C-alpha positions in Angstrom: 0.0 0.0 0.0 1.3 3.4 -1.0 0.6 6.1 1.6 0.7 9.8 0.7 0.2 12.8 3.1 -1.9 15.6 1.6 -1.8 19.1 2.8 -5.6 19.8 2.6 -5.3 23.5 3.7 -2.7 24.6 1.1 -3.4 26.6 -2.0 -6.0 29.1 -3.0 -9.0 26.7 -2.8 -8.3 24.4 0.2 -10.5 21.5 1.3 -13.1 22.0 -1.4 -10.4 21.0 -3.9 -8.0 18.8 -1.9 -10.6 16.5 -0.4 -12.5 15.7 -3.6 -9.1 15.0 -5.3 -8.2 12.6 -2.6 -11.5 10.8 -2.8 -11.1 10.4 -6.6 -7.5 9.2 -6.2 -8.2 6.4 -3.8 -11.2 5.3 -5.8 -8.9 5.0 -8.9 -6.1 3.2 -7.2 -6.6 0.1 -5.0 -3.0 0.3 -3.7 -3.3 4.0 -2.5 -4.1 5.4 0.9 -4.1 9.1 1.9 -3.5 10.9 5.2 -5.5 14.2 5.0 -3.7 16.8 7.0 -5.4 19.9 8.3 -8.5 21.2 10.1 -10.3 17.9 11.0 -13.8 19.4 11.2 -13.5 20.9 7.7 -12.0 17.7 6.2 -14.6 15.4 7.7 -17.5 17.7 6.6 -16.2 17.6 3.1 -15.7 13.8 3.2 -19.3 13.4 4.5 -20.6 15.5 1.7 -18.8 13.2 -0.8 -20.0 10.0 0.9 -16.4 9.0 1.7 -16.3 9.5 5.5 -16.2 5.8 6.1 -13.4 5.0 3.6 -10.6 3.4 5.7 -8.0 4.5 3.1 -8.7 8.1 3.9 -7.4 9.0 7.4 -7.3 12.5 9.0 -4.5 14.1 10.9 -5.6 17.3 12.7 -3.4 20.4 12.7 -4.0 23.8 14.3 -2.0 26.0 11.9 -2.0 26.9 8.2 0.8 28.5 6.1 -0.5 31.4 4.1 0.4 31.8 0.4 2.4 35.0 1.1 4.1 34.0 4.3 7.9 34.4 4.5 9.5 30.9 4.4 11.6 31.6 7.5 8.6 32.6 9.5 6.7 29.5 8.4 9.6 27.3 9.4 10.0 28.9 12.8 6.4 29.7 13.8 4.2 27.1 12.1 5.4 23.7 13.4 1.8 22.4 13.6 0.8 23.6 10.2 -0.7 21.2 7.7 2.4 21.7 5.5 4.9 20.9 8.2 3.1 17.9 9.5 2.8 16.5 6.0 6.6 16.7 5.6 7.1 15.3 9.1 5.0 12.3 8.1 7.4 11.6 5.2 10.4 11.9 7.6 8.9 9.5 10.1 8.0 7.0 7.4 4.3 7.1 8.0 3.9 8.5 4.4 5.9 7.7 1.4 5.4 11.2 -0.1 3.6 14.5 0.6 1.6 16.7 -1.7 0.9 20.4 -1.1 -0.5 23.3 -3.1 0.8 25.7 -0.5 3.4 28.4 -0.5 6.3 27.2 -2.7 9.1 28.9 -0.7 7.8 27.7 2.6 7.3 24.2 1.3 10.9 24.0 0.0 12.4 25.5 3.1 10.4 23.1 5.3 11.2 20.1 3.2 14.9 20.9 3.0 15.1 21.4 6.8 13.2 18.3 7.7 14.2 15.8 5.0 17.7 17.2 4.2 19.3 16.7 0.9 20.7 13.4 -0.4 24.5 12.8 -0.2 26.2 14.6 -3.1 23.3 17.0 -3.7 24.0 20.6 -2.8 20.5 22.0 -3.4 17.1 20.5 -4.3 15.6 21.4 -7.6 12.0 21.9 -8.8 11.2 19.6 -11.8 8.0 19.5 -13.8 6.6 18.1 -17.0 6.2 20.5 -20.0 3.9 19.7 -23.0 5.7 19.6 -26.4 5.0 18.7 -30.0 6.7 15.4 -29.3 4.6 14.7 -26.1 6.4 16.2 -23.1 9.7 17.0 -21.6 11.0 17.5 -18.0 12.6 20.7 -17.0 14.6 21.7 -13.9 15.3 23.8 -12.0 12.1 25.9 -12.2 12.8 28.4 -9.4 14.4 27.0 -6.3 17.9 28.1 -7.2 18.5 31.4 -8.9 22.3 31.0 -9.1 23.8 27.6 -9.8 27.4 26.3 -10.1 28.5 23.9 -12.8 28.4 21.0 -10.3 24.8 21.9 -9.3 23.6 21.9 -12.9 25.4 18.5 -13.3 23.5 17.3 -10.3 20.2 18.5 -11.7 20.9 16.6 -14.9 21.5 13.4 -13.0 18.3 13.8 -11.0 16.2 14.6 -14.0 17.6 11.7 -16.0 16.9 9.3 -13.1 13.3 10.6 -12.8 12.6 10.2 -16.5 14.2 6.8 -16.7 12.1 5.5 -13.8 8.7 7.2 -14.5 8.7 7.1 -18.3 10.6 3.7 -18.5 13.1 5.4 -20.8 16.5 3.7 -20.3 18.6 6.5 -21.9 16.8 9.9 -21.6 18.2 12.7 -23.8 19.6 15.4 -21.6 20.0 19.0 -22.9 21.5 22.0 -21.2 19.6 25.3 -21.8 21.8 28.0 -23.3 21.6 31.1 -25.5 22.9 29.1 -28.5 23.9 25.6 -29.5 27.6 26.5 -30.3 30.3 25.5 -27.8 31.5 29.1 -27.4 28.1 30.3 -26.2 27.0 30.7 -22.6 28.4 31.7 -19.3 31.2 29.9 -17.4 28.7 27.8 -15.3 26.9 26.4 -18.3 30.2 25.7 -20.1 31.6 24.0 -17.1 28.4 21.9 -16.7 28.7 20.9 -20.3 32.2 19.5 -19.8 31.0 17.5 -16.7 28.0 16.1 -18.6 30.1 15.1 -21.6 32.1 12.9 -19.4 29.2 11.7 -17.2 27.9 8.7 -19.1 24.4 10.3 -19.3 22.8 10.6 -22.7 23.9 14.3 -23.0 23.0 15.8 -26.4 24.5 19.3 -25.8 23.1 22.8 -25.6 19.5 23.4 -26.3 17.8 26.8 -26.9 14.4 28.0 -25.7 12.5 26.8 -28.7 14.0 23.3 -28.4 12.1 22.9 -25.2 9.0 22.5 -27.4 10.3 21.4 -30.7 13.1 18.9 -30.1 13.1 15.3 -28.8 15.1 16.3 -25.6 13.7 14.5 -22.5 15.3 16.5 -19.8 16.1 20.3 -20.0 18.6 21.5 -17.4 18.9 25.1 -16.3 19.3 27.4 -13.3 16.1 28.4 -11.4 16.2 31.9 -12.8 16.1 30.9 -16.4 13.7 28.0 -15.7 11.2 30.1 -13.8 11.3 32.8 -16.5 10.7 30.2 -19.2 7.8 28.6 -17.2 6.0 31.9 -16.6 6.6 32.9 -20.2 4.9 29.6 -21.3 1.9 30.3 -19.0 1.7 33.9 -20.2 1.9 32.9 -23.9 -0.8 30.3 -23.5 -3.2 32.8 -21.9 -2.4 35.4 -24.5 -3.2 33.0 -27.4 -6.4 32.0 -25.7 -7.4 35.7 -25.2 -6.6 36.5 -28.9 -8.7 33.6 -30.0 -11.7 34.7 -28.0 -11.3 38.2 -29.4 -11.2 37.1 -33.0 -14.0 34.6 -32.7 -16.3 37.3 -31.1 -15.4 40.1 -33.5 -18.6 39.9 -35.6 -21.5 37.6 -36.7 -19.4 35.7 -39.2 -16.5 35.0 -36.8 -19.1 33.8 -34.1 -20.6 31.4 -36.7 -17.1 30.2 -37.5 -16.4 29.7 -33.8 -19.4 27.4 -33.6 -18.0 25.2 -36.4 -14.5 25.3 -34.9 -15.6 24.5 -31.3 -14.8 20.7 -31.5 -11.3 21.5 -32.6 -10.9 24.1 -29.9 -12.1 21.8 -27.3 -9.7 19.1 -28.4 -6.9 21.6 -28.3 -7.8 22.7 -24.9 -7.8 19.1 -23.6 -4.5 18.5 -25.2 -2.7 21.4 -23.5 -4.7 21.5 -20.3 -2.2 22.6 -17.7 -4.0 20.5 -15.1 -2.7 17.4 -16.9 0.8 18.5 -16.2 0.3 19.6 -12.6 2.7 18.3 -9.9 6.2 19.6 -9.7 8.8 17.3 -7.9 11.3 18.6 -5.4 14.2 16.4 -6.4 17.3 15.9 -4.4 15.7 15.6 -1.0 15.7 12.6 1.4 12.0 12.1 0.7 9.4 12.7 -1.9 7.6 16.1 -2.0 5.3 17.2 -4.8 4.2 20.8 -5.2 0.8 21.4 -6.8 -0.1 24.8 -8.4 -1.6 27.2 -5.9 -4.8 27.6 -7.9 -5.2 23.9 -8.5 -8.7 22.5 -8.7 -9.5 18.9 -7.8 -8.5 17.6 -11.3 -5.1 19.2 -11.1 -4.6 18.1 -7.5 -5.5 14.5 -8.5 -2.7 14.6 -11.1 -0.2 15.9 -8.5 -1.2 12.9 -6.2 -0.6 10.6 -9.2 2.9 12.1 -9.6 3.7 11.4 -6.0 2.3 7.9 -6.2 4.5 7.0 -9.2 7.6 8.4 -7.5 6.9 6.4 -4.4 6.4 3.3 -6.5 9.7 3.9 -8.3 11.6 4.9 -5.2 13.0 8.0 -6.9 15.2 9.3 -4.0 16.9 6.0 -3.7 17.5 5.8 -7.4 19.0 9.3 -7.5 21.2 8.4 -4.6 22.5 5.2 -6.3 23.0 6.9 -9.7 24.8 9.9 -8.2 27.1 7.8 -6.1 28.0 5.6 -9.1 28.8 8.7 -11.3 30.8 10.4 -8.6 32.8 7.2 -8.0 33.5 7.0 -11.7 34.7 10.7 -11.7 37.0 10.1 -8.6 38.7 7.1 -10.3 38.9 8.7 -13.8 
């Protein structure tokens, strides 16, 4: 049985999204149980409303505090020891849960997870990794905001972690790893990127070289590695571009009677496109490099998006991702020491 701790109070929506997501998750997976962490009265009221208050695979852990979405991470770490977020991470540390999922404050969740779970040996800093839709299907990208400045060694560590994640969860024995840069030529990029490229060339990973921003969507790269500054800018640019295109489409289709008629005929295609690029399908960012599994759901996630984040955590527990990263990194570091 895979057990996941769910921060029911995190995010913009709270129990009205987290509890329905948990109910759907356990109904879909016979091997899954969830510990719902937060205000017990609110959680049980929502479970009763959904007819799931008797489900033995949905247990409740009461907490008295909640971390707000704009709370400073240091304050949450010091002052919110009985928050739903902190207790979720503690459950992973104690082994009662194999992973935790939260839609709460990203900075607070990362600070708490790093403090409680620590980083794996050989990992300087955890990285945020998420799946990105592409014309080839999807790719994984890290870091997406946890580390603004990164050394060559840290970028190398990100590449190892991303490669292990894709190999395990996608059953891809040799994921293609690319290093995000301002050009594909060897002379391009800053010293950190150039140094990381040399490490990756000698790593034994399936490193394919530098990739540019458009390659994220157009190439067959499986893992895109970058520092958190570039990764977060790229991610927010993707989100903004998607919303802009949707806005322009609505404007054009509502311009006059003819375009509104055209919209009616185009609606099946538009609905299919929306389903294909629905960001809820890609919800669930992994905090890689920790001594346990932590998955961050988008703050505005509805129950569908949260259900997908739970699925991400479930797969990572099943594939023992931290242990795989630990073994792979130790193997690669040993090879570097003896080279």
